[in-house]
DRENDO-1510 file (C-alpha; in Angstrom, 1 decimal, always signed):
<recs>
REC; n; res; u; v; w
REC; 1; MET; +0.3; -0.1; -0.2 .
REC; 2; ILE; +1.3; +3.3; -0.8 .
REC; 3; SER; +0.1; +6.0; +1.1 .
REC; 4; GLY; +0.3; +8.7; -1.8 .
REC; 5; GLU; -2.0; +6.6; -3.8 .
REC; 6; VAL; -4.4; +6.4; -0.7 .
REC; 7; GLY; -4.0; +9.8; +0.5 .
REC; 8; ILE; -3.7; +8.2; +3.7 .
REC; 9; ARG; +0.0; +8.2; +5.7 .
REC; 10; LYS; +1.3; +6.6; +8.8 .
REC; 11; PRO; +0.8; +6.5; +11.9 .
REC; 12; ALA; -3.4; +7.1; +11.1 .
REC; 13; SER; -4.8; +4.0; +11.6 .
REC; 14; GLU; -6.8; +4.0; +8.7 .
REC; 15; ILE; -3.7; +2.8; +6.5 .
REC; 16; TYR; -3.4; -0.2; +8.7 .
REC; 17; GLU; -6.8; -1.1; +8.2 .
REC; 18; LEU; -6.6; -0.4; +4.5 .
REC; 19; GLY; -3.5; -2.7; +4.5 .
REC; 20; ALA; -5.1; -5.9; +6.4 .
REC; 21; ARG; -8.2; -5.3; +4.0 .
REC; 22; ALA; -6.1; -5.2; +0.7 .
REC; 23; VAL; -4.9; -8.8; +1.9 .
REC; 24; GLY; -7.9; -9.8; +2.8 .
REC; 25; LEU; -7.3; -10.6; +6.9 .
REC; 26; GLU; -8.6; -8.8; +9.9 .
REC; 27; PRO; -5.7; -6.8; +11.4 .
REC; 28; ALA; -5.4; -9.0; +14.4 .
REC; 29; ALA; -3.9; -11.7; +11.6 .
REC; 30; CYS; -1.5; -9.5; +10.6 .
REC; 31; VAL; +2.2; -8.7; +11.6 .
REC; 32; PHE; +3.2; -4.9; +10.9 .
REC; 33; VAL; +6.7; -4.2; +10.6 .
REC; 34; ASP; +8.7; -0.7; +10.7 .
REC; 35; ASP; +11.8; +0.9; +11.9 .
REC; 36; LEU; +9.8; +3.5; +13.2 .
REC; 37; ALA; +8.7; +3.0; +16.9 .
REC; 38; VAL; +5.9; +5.6; +16.7 .
REC; 39; ASN; +4.3; +3.8; +13.6 .
REC; 40; LEU; +3.9; +0.3; +15.2 .
REC; 41; LYS; +1.6; +1.8; +18.1 .
REC; 42; PRO; -1.7; +2.1; +15.8 .
REC; 43; ALA; -1.3; -1.4; +14.5 .
REC; 44; ALA; -1.0; -3.1; +18.0 .
REC; 45; ALA; -4.3; -1.0; +18.6 .
REC; 46; LEU; -5.7; -2.5; +16.1 .
REC; 47; GLY; -4.7; -5.9; +17.1 .
REC; 48; MET; -1.7; -6.6; +14.9 .
REC; 49; ALA; +1.5; -8.0; +16.4 .
REC; 50; THR; +4.5; -5.5; +15.6 .
REC; 51; VAL; +8.1; -6.1; +14.9 .
REC; 52; HIS; +10.4; -3.1; +15.6 .
REC; 53; HIS; +13.0; -3.4; +12.6 .
REC; 54; VAL; +16.6; -2.6; +13.8 .
REC; 55; ASP; +18.4; -5.4; +12.1 .
REC; 56; ALA; +17.6; -8.0; +9.6 .
REC; 57; ASP; +18.9; -10.7; +11.7 .
REC; 58; GLN; +16.6; -9.6; +14.4 .
REC; 59; THR; +13.4; -9.0; +12.6 .
REC; 60; ILE; +13.6; -12.4; +10.7 .
REC; 61; ALA; +14.0; -14.4; +14.2 .
REC; 62; GLU; +10.9; -12.0; +15.6 .
REC; 63; LEU; +9.2; -13.1; +12.0 .
REC; 64; GLU; +9.7; -16.7; +12.5 .
REC; 65; ARG; +8.6; -16.9; +16.1 .
REC; 66; LEU; +5.5; -15.1; +15.3 .
REC; 67; LEU; +4.8; -17.0; +12.3 .
REC; 68; SER; +5.8; -20.2; +13.3 .
REC; 69; VAL; +7.6; -20.8; +9.6 .
REC; 70; ARG; +11.6; -20.8; +8.7 .
REC; 71; LEU; +12.3; -17.8; +6.8 .
REC; 72; ARG; +16.3; -18.8; +6.2 .
</recs>
């Protein structure tokens, strides 16, 4: 989802809802990853799992844990 195309930017909660809808899921079934912690709060408030991206290894490990899949 490109914010410029839909006219909504993070951290507005509507952008997270649109993203979930775009992939056919409820927010509670989604994981949101961002490098800015301020953008995680609205996603979490909608029920999304969130991952604060600091480095690739940490993010991959957290996604593997949350999704119960191996990504490497």
